[in-house]
C-alpha positions in Angstrom: 77.1 180.7 12.1 80.6 182.0 11.2 82.9 181.0 8.4 86.5 181.7 9.1 90.0 180.5 8.5 91.2 177.8 10.8 93.5 178.6 13.7 96.0 176.4 15.5 93.5 175.9 18.4 91.1 174.2 15.9 93.4 171.2 15.1 91.9 168.7 17.6 88.3 169.6 16.8 88.9 169.2 13.1 90.7 165.9 13.5 87.8 164.6 15.7 85.1 165.8 13.2 87.1 164.3 10.3 87.3 160.8 12.1 83.6 161.0 13.1 82.6 161.9 9.5 84.6 159.0 8.1 83.0 156.5 10.6 79.6 157.5 9.2 80.2 158.2 5.5 82.7 155.4 4.8 81.0 152.6 6.7 80.8 149.8 4.1 83.5 151.4 2.0 86.5 151.2 4.3 87.1 148.3 6.7 85.2 148.4 10.0 88.3 147.5 12.0 89.9 150.7 10.7 86.8 152.9 11.2 86.3 151.5 14.7 90.0 151.5 15.6 92.8 153.6 14.2 90.8 156.1 12.1 91.1 158.7 14.9 94.9 158.4 15.2 95.2 158.4 11.4 93.2 161.7 11.1 95.1 163.3 14.1 98.4 162.5 12.3 97.2 164.1 9.1 96.0 167.3 10.9 99.1 167.5 13.0 101.1 167.7 9.7 98.7 170.2 8.1 98.7 172.5 11.1 102.4 172.4 11.4 102.4 174.2 8.1 99.3 176.3 8.7 100.8 179.3 7.1 101.4 177.6 3.7 100.3 179.9 0.9 98.8 177.1 -1.1 96.7 175.6 1.8 93.3 176.9 2.8 91.5 175.5 5.8 88.1 177.0 6.5 85.7 176.2 9.4 82.0 176.7 10.0 81.5 177.5 13.6 78.5 178.1 15.8 78.5 178.9 19.5 82.2 178.1 19.6 81.8 174.7 18.1 83.2 173.7 14.7 80.3 172.2 12.7 82.0 171.7 9.4 85.4 172.3 7.7 87.0 172.4 4.3 90.7 172.0 3.3 91.8 173.0 -0.2 95.2 173.1 -1.8 95.3 176.0 -4.2 96.4 175.5 -7.8 97.4 171.9 -7.0 96.8 170.7 -10.5 97.9 172.4 -13.8 94.6 171.4 -15.5 92.1 171.2 -12.6 93.4 173.9 -10.4 92.5 173.8 -6.7 92.1 170.5 -5.0 89.3 170.4 -2.4 90.9 167.6 -0.3 88.4 167.6 2.5 84.8 168.8 3.1 83.2 167.4 6.2 80.1 168.3 8.2 79.2 166.9 11.6 77.0 163.8 11.0 73.5 164.8 11.7 73.9 168.4 10.5 74.2 167.5 6.8 71.6 169.0 4.5 71.6 172.4 6.3 73.8 174.2 3.7 77.1 174.1 5.6 78.9 172.2 2.8 77.5 174.5 0.1 78.6 177.5 2.1 82.1 176.2 2.6 82.5 175.3 -1.1 81.3 178.7 -2.1 83.8 180.3 0.2 86.6 178.2 -1.3 85.5 179.3 -4.8 85.4 182.9 -3.6 89.0 182.6 -2.3 90.2 181.1 -5.5 88.7 183.9 -7.5 89.8 186.6 -5.2 93.4 185.4 -5.4 93.3 185.3 -9.2 94.2 181.6 -9.3 93.4 179.0 -12.0 89.6 179.3 -11.9 88.8 175.6 -11.6 88.2 173.2 -8.7 88.3 169.5 -8.3 88.0 166.8 -5.7 88.1 163.1 -5.3 85.2 161.1 -3.8 84.9 157.3 -3.3 82.6 155.9 -6.0 80.5 154.1 -3.4 79.9 157.3 -1.4 76.5 157.9 -3.1 75.3 160.7 -0.8 78.5 162.8 -1.4 78.3 162.2 -5.1 74.7 163.4 -5.1 75.7 166.5 -3.2 78.5 167.4 -5.7 76.3 166.7 -8.7 73.6 169.0 -7.3 76.3 171.7 -7.2 77.2 171.2 -10.8 80.2 168.9 -10.4 81.0 166.6 -13.3 82.8 163.3 -13.2 86.0 163.7 -15.1 88.1 160.7 -14.0 88.0 157.4 -12.1 91.0 155.6 -10.6 91.5 152.7 -8.3 93.5 153.9 -5.3 95.0 152.6 -2.1 92.7 153.7 0.8 94.0 154.6 4.3 92.7 151.3 5.6 94.9 149.3 3.2 92.1 148.4 0.8 91.6 149.4 -2.8 88.7 151.6 -3.7 87.5 153.4 -6.8 87.8 157.2 -6.6 86.0 159.6 -8.9 87.3 163.1 -9.7 84.6 165.7 -9.8 85.5 169.0 -11.5 84.0 172.5 -11.8 85.2 174.8 -14.6 82.7 177.6 -13.6 83.5 178.7 -10.1 81.1 181.6 -10.4 78.3 179.1 -10.7 79.5 177.2 -7.6 79.6 180.4 -5.7 75.9 181.0 -6.4 74.7 177.7 -5.0 
């Protein structure tokens, strides 16, 4: 398994993994017609935008790859918030490969990048309140709930999102 920065050639694979992950993780949270329909186009549009700016200094896209296949990815926006620092906007693992440490390794690598660059040494992310497996994962890594907001979801519904935060990146890097 290799952890590396994403390259332009990774765009389609990341968009596909992102849509597949949402279909599994967000079933029962987002509308089925969205997950079964336009989610793939929605994620392709997002990644097209992000990859059009792949050299942004404040964007970090990491992939976990094995045998030439992307198994997981993370996307972070460095120092995105004056109080909570870097926003981990995406962390997705191929459904069926969860629980093998790929997410932990990617989060540790994000934390390492934050520390190496000398940035605001905090990390935060948003997770849907109903996404119990993801919440359990973040809590096992020491994340604390610091905020809850109702937000417009990509399918047009309203969902509660929880902000998890880490003030001790050195602890996250050890997990």
